[in-house]
C-alpha positions in Angstrom: 70.8 191.0 51.8 70.0 191.6 55.4 67.2 194.1 56.0 69.0 196.5 58.2 67.3 199.9 58.6 69.3 203.0 58.1 67.5 206.4 58.2 69.1 209.0 55.9 66.8 211.9 56.8 66.0 212.5 60.5 66.4 215.9 62.1 67.3 217.0 65.6 66.9 220.2 67.6 68.6 221.0 70.9 66.8 222.4 73.9 69.9 224.6 74.6 69.3 227.7 72.5 72.3 229.4 74.1 74.8 226.9 72.9 72.9 226.3 69.7 71.2 229.6 68.8 68.0 229.5 66.7 68.9 231.3 63.5 66.7 229.9 60.7 67.7 230.3 57.1 65.8 233.3 55.6 64.6 234.2 59.1 61.5 231.9 59.2 61.6 229.0 61.6 59.8 225.8 60.6 56.7 225.0 62.6 57.7 221.5 63.3 61.0 222.5 64.9 59.2 224.8 67.3 56.3 222.5 68.1 57.5 218.9 67.9 61.3 219.0 67.9 63.3 216.0 69.2 66.8 216.1 70.7 69.6 213.8 69.7 69.0 211.7 72.8 65.3 211.4 72.0 66.1 210.4 68.4 68.4 207.7 69.7 65.7 206.3 72.0 63.2 206.3 69.2 65.6 204.6 66.8 66.1 201.9 69.4 62.4 201.5 69.8 61.8 201.4 66.0 64.7 199.1 65.1 66.7 201.7 63.2 70.4 200.7 63.3 72.1 203.9 62.0 71.3 207.3 60.6 72.6 210.2 58.5 71.2 213.1 60.5 70.2 216.0 58.3 70.9 219.4 59.6 67.8 221.6 60.0 68.4 224.8 58.0 65.0 226.1 59.1 66.2 226.0 62.7 70.0 226.8 62.6 70.7 228.3 59.2 74.2 227.3 58.2 75.4 226.5 61.8 75.7 222.7 61.8 77.2 222.5 65.3 74.4 220.6 67.0 74.5 217.7 64.5 78.3 217.8 64.5 78.4 217.5 68.3 75.8 214.7 68.2 77.7 212.7 65.6 80.9 213.1 67.6 79.1 211.5 70.6 78.3 208.3 68.7 80.4 208.3 65.5 79.9 204.5 64.9 76.2 204.9 64.5 75.8 208.3 62.9 77.0 210.7 60.2 75.9 214.2 59.4 74.5 215.8 56.3 75.3 219.5 56.6 74.3 222.7 54.8 76.4 225.8 54.2 76.5 228.6 51.7 78.2 227.3 48.6 78.3 230.8 47.1 80.0 232.5 50.1 83.6 233.5 49.9 85.8 230.8 51.4 83.2 228.1 50.8 86.0 225.5 50.3 87.4 226.4 53.7 84.0 226.0 55.2 83.7 222.6 53.5 87.0 221.6 55.1 86.0 222.8 58.5 82.8 220.8 58.6 84.5 217.8 57.1 86.7 217.6 60.2 83.5 217.7 62.3 81.7 214.6 61.0 80.3 215.8 57.7 79.4 212.7 55.7 77.3 214.5 53.1 76.0 217.9 52.0 72.4 219.1 51.6 71.5 221.8 49.2 68.3 223.3 50.6 66.6 225.4 47.9 63.4 226.0 50.0 60.7 224.3 52.0 57.7 225.2 53.9 59.3 228.4 55.2 60.8 229.7 52.0 60.5 229.1 48.3 63.0 230.0 45.6 63.6 229.1 42.0 66.8 227.3 43.1 68.7 228.7 40.2 71.8 229.1 42.4 72.1 225.3 42.1 73.8 225.6 38.7 75.7 228.8 39.5 79.3 228.1 38.4 80.5 229.6 41.7 79.3 226.5 43.4 81.2 224.1 41.1 84.4 224.0 43.2 82.4 222.4 46.0 81.0 219.8 43.6 84.5 219.1 42.3 85.7 218.6 45.9 82.8 216.1 46.4 83.9 214.3 43.3 87.4 214.0 44.7 86.4 212.5 48.0 83.3 210.6 47.0 80.8 212.8 49.0 77.1 212.7 48.3 75.0 215.7 47.6 71.4 215.7 48.8 69.2 218.2 46.9 65.8 219.4 48.0 63.9 220.9 45.1 60.5 221.0 43.5 59.7 219.4 40.1 60.6 222.7 38.5 64.2 222.1 39.5 64.6 218.7 37.9 66.2 220.1 34.8 69.0 221.6 37.0 69.5 218.3 38.7 69.9 216.7 35.3 72.5 219.4 34.4 74.4 218.8 37.6 74.3 215.0 37.1 75.8 215.4 33.6 78.4 217.9 34.7 79.5 215.9 37.7 78.9 212.2 36.8 80.9 210.8 39.7 79.0 212.8 42.4 76.1 210.9 43.8 72.9 213.1 44.0 70.0 212.0 46.1 66.7 213.9 45.8 64.9 214.7 49.0 61.3 213.4 49.1 61.7 211.5 45.9 61.7 214.7 43.9 58.1 215.4 45.1 56.4 213.2 42.5 53.0 214.1 41.1 51.0 210.9 41.3 47.3 211.9 41.2 46.7 210.3 37.7 48.0 206.9 38.9 50.0 204.5 36.7 52.0 204.9 34.5 52.5 208.3 36.3 52.8 210.4 33.1 53.3 213.6 35.2 56.6 212.1 36.5 58.2 211.6 33.1 60.8 214.3 33.8 61.6 212.8 37.2 61.8 209.3 35.8 64.0 210.5 33.0 66.7 211.1 35.6 67.1 207.4 35.9 69.4 207.5 32.8 72.0 209.1 35.1 73.6 206.4 37.2 74.6 209.0 39.9 71.0 210.1 40.7 69.2 208.5 43.6 65.7 208.9 45.2 65.1 209.4 48.9 61.8 208.0 49.9 60.2 209.7 52.9 56.8 209.7 54.6 55.8 212.5 52.2 56.3 210.0 49.4 54.4 207.3 51.4 51.4 209.6 51.7 51.4 210.6 48.1 51.6 206.9 47.0 49.0 205.7 49.3 46.6 208.4 48.2 47.2 207.9 44.4 45.2 205.5 42.2 46.7 202.1 42.5 48.2 202.9 45.9 51.7 202.2 47.2 51.5 198.7 45.9 51.6 200.1 42.4 53.9 203.0 42.8 56.9 201.6 44.6 57.5 198.6 42.3 57.2 201.0 39.4 59.8 203.3 41.0 62.1 200.4 41.6 61.7 199.3 38.0 62.5 202.8 36.7 65.5 203.6 39.0 66.5 200.2 40.4 66.1 199.5 44.1 69.8 200.1 44.6 69.1 203.7 43.8 66.3 204.1 46.3 66.8 204.9 50.0 64.6 205.5 53.1 64.6 208.7 55.0 62.1 209.3 57.9 62.0 213.1 57.8 61.2 212.7 61.5 60.1 214.8 63.3 59.2 217.1 60.4 57.0 214.2 59.5 55.0 213.6 62.7 56.0 210.5 64.6 56.7 208.6 66.6 59.4 207.2 64.5 58.1 203.6 64.8 54.8 204.7 63.2 56.8 206.0 60.2 58.8 202.8 60.0 55.6 200.8 60.1 54.1 203.0 57.3 57.2 202.2 55.3 56.8 198.4 55.8 53.3 198.7 54.5 54.3 200.7 51.5 57.2 198.4 50.6 55.2 195.2 51.0 54.9 194.7 47.3 58.7 194.9 46.7 60.8 191.8 46.7 62.9 191.0 49.8 66.1 192.0 48.0 64.5 195.3 46.9 63.4 196.1 50.4 66.9 195.4 51.7 68.3 198.0 49.3 65.7 200.6 50.2 65.9 200.1 54.0 69.7 200.2 54.2 71.7 198.9 51.3 71.6 202.1 49.3 72.2 204.2 52.4 75.6 202.5 52.7 76.4 203.5 49.1 75.4 207.1 49.7 77.1 207.4 53.1 80.0 204.8 53.1 81.0 205.6 56.7 77.8 204.0 57.8 78.9 200.8 56.1 82.4 200.9 57.6 81.3 201.3 61.2 
């Protein structure tokens, strides 16, 4: 496999707050979006510098709430290189209509954002039956769900994986693994148990890099173990840039160092092959 790099988790923020009003989910803007934001044009330049071929741009809920317009307009500007991973309220009346609207505006995937640095919740709405029509629509058209949750939410991910076995689910930040004890990573048993569901995937970000590098055994122990548990074809790279401080090339270089103990075929899956499975339009273009 060719080692093409596809980033499935960069963010962008516009300098035009009139056209794209700042309206963060839960009213709390993320610090990174206010202090080290990058525009679409800046992201493109950094991708070129870092050798990143394509990207699935993840809408910033902590900047724009449920208004995906900036990512949508950016994807429309370069549709052969980008797709968008959007967020909206799955519990709202008319959620299916909202789904259809964003689908016409470049939505290649959905992100379920249960909380981050600006807000924490138990994420119990993930398994609210009112959201299931959206999952059923995703099953019909082959759309991937990205889920950001803490380890306490893994049981809900398992429930969703069982209920919707044809919907691909990718966990942001590799499900935030607990690695302090080192191999065999006993604290990750519930996370690793998700490998029995063929529709569950792991998104490896710089947050995962940092955890692995700081853990006993280092990245050279963790990532081969992760590939053994899930299969490299169920692992994908996402830069989290600029929420993870860049430049982007620095994060790519960190990834090369972390993945050095993987085989060439495994690296090809993680850097780009799995991304094309999760977001097929990036493979078709």
